[in-house]
C-alpha positions as YAML, in Angstrom:
chain: A
units: angstrom
residues:
- id: 1
  name: MET
  ca: [0.00, 0.00, 0.00]
- id: 2
  name: ILE
  ca: [1.34, 3.43, -0.89]
- id: 3
  name: SER
  ca: [1.38, 6.13, 1.71]
- id: 4
  name: THR
  ca: [-0.76, 9.23, 1.51]
- id: 5
  name: LEU
  ca: [2.35, 11.30, 0.85]
- id: 6
  name: GLU
  ca: [3.40, 9.04, -2.02]
- id: 7
  name: ALA
  ca: [-0.11, 9.22, -3.51]
- id: 8
  name: LEU
  ca: [-0.02, 13.02, -3.27]
- id: 9
  name: LYS
  ca: [3.41, 13.15, -4.92]
- id: 10
  name: MET
  ca: [2.19, 10.88, -7.70]
- id: 11
  name: GLN
  ca: [-0.86, 13.07, -8.38]
- id: 12
  name: LEU
  ca: [1.24, 16.24, -8.36]
- id: 13
  name: ARG
  ca: [3.65, 14.63, -10.80]
- id: 14
  name: GLN
  ca: [0.72, 13.77, -13.08]
- id: 15
  name: ALA
  ca: [-0.40, 17.42, -13.00]
- id: 16
  name: ILE
  ca: [3.15, 18.56, -13.81]
- id: 17
  name: ILE
  ca: [3.33, 16.15, -16.74]
- id: 18
  name: GLN
  ca: [0.05, 17.54, -18.09]
- id: 19
  name: LEU
  ca: [1.39, 21.09, -17.84]
- id: 20
  name: GLU
  ca: [4.62, 20.07, -19.57]
- id: 21
  name: GLN
  ca: [2.57, 18.57, -22.39]
- id: 22
  name: ALA
  ca: [0.58, 21.81, -22.61]
- id: 23
  name: GLU
  ca: [3.82, 23.75, -22.91]
- id: 24
  name: LYS
  ca: [5.01, 21.50, -25.74]
- id: 25
  name: SER
  ca: [1.67, 21.95, -27.50]
- id: 26
  name: LEU
  ca: [1.98, 25.72, -27.22]
- id: 27
  name: HIS
  ca: [5.37, 25.60, -28.89]
- id: 28
  name: LYS
  ca: [3.73, 23.69, -31.74]
- id: 29
  name: GLU
  ca: [0.83, 26.17, -31.74]
- id: 30
  name: GLU
  ca: [-1.65, 23.37, -30.97]
- id: 31
  name: MET
  ca: [-3.93, 25.47, -28.79]
- id: 32
  name: THR
  ca: [-6.71, 22.90, -28.51]
- id: 33
  name: HIS
  ca: [-4.32, 20.25, -27.22]
- id: 34
  name: ALA
  ca: [-2.72, 22.72, -24.82]
- id: 35
  name: SER
  ca: [-6.12, 23.67, -23.45]
- id: 36
  name: ILE
  ca: [-7.00, 20.03, -22.83]
- id: 37
  name: TYR
  ca: [-3.73, 19.39, -20.98]
- id: 38
  name: VAL
  ca: [-4.27, 22.48, -18.81]
- id: 39
  name: GLU
  ca: [-7.81, 21.36, -17.98]
- id: 40
  name: ASN
  ca: [-6.51, 17.89, -17.08]
- id: 41
  name: ALA
  ca: [-3.93, 19.42, -14.74]
- id: 42
  name: LYS
  ca: [-6.57, 21.72, -13.25]
- id: 43
  name: GLY
  ca: [-8.84, 18.74, -12.58]
- id: 44
  name: ILE
  ca: [-6.05, 16.86, -10.81]
- id: 45
  name: LEU
  ca: [-5.21, 19.87, -8.65]
- id: 46
  name: LEU
  ca: [-8.85, 20.56, -7.80]
- id: 47
  name: LYS
  ca: [-9.25, 16.96, -6.62]
- id: 48
  name: LEU
  ca: [-6.36, 17.65, -4.25]
- id: 49
  name: GLY
  ca: [-8.04, 20.82, -2.99]
- id: 50
  name: ILE
  ca: [-5.47, 23.13, -4.61]
- id: 51
  name: ARG
  ca: [-7.00, 26.15, -6.34]
...
């Protein structure tokens, strides 16, 4: 079983990955993809209670 801290770190890492993907999409001028990645990251952070 993973600890609460490890679960939190894993979820934060997932949010960071989504934001990194959004950044890559912006460099390629793929605004729709970037928006989706940002929304995914936002959803992860909202689940954690971070606004």
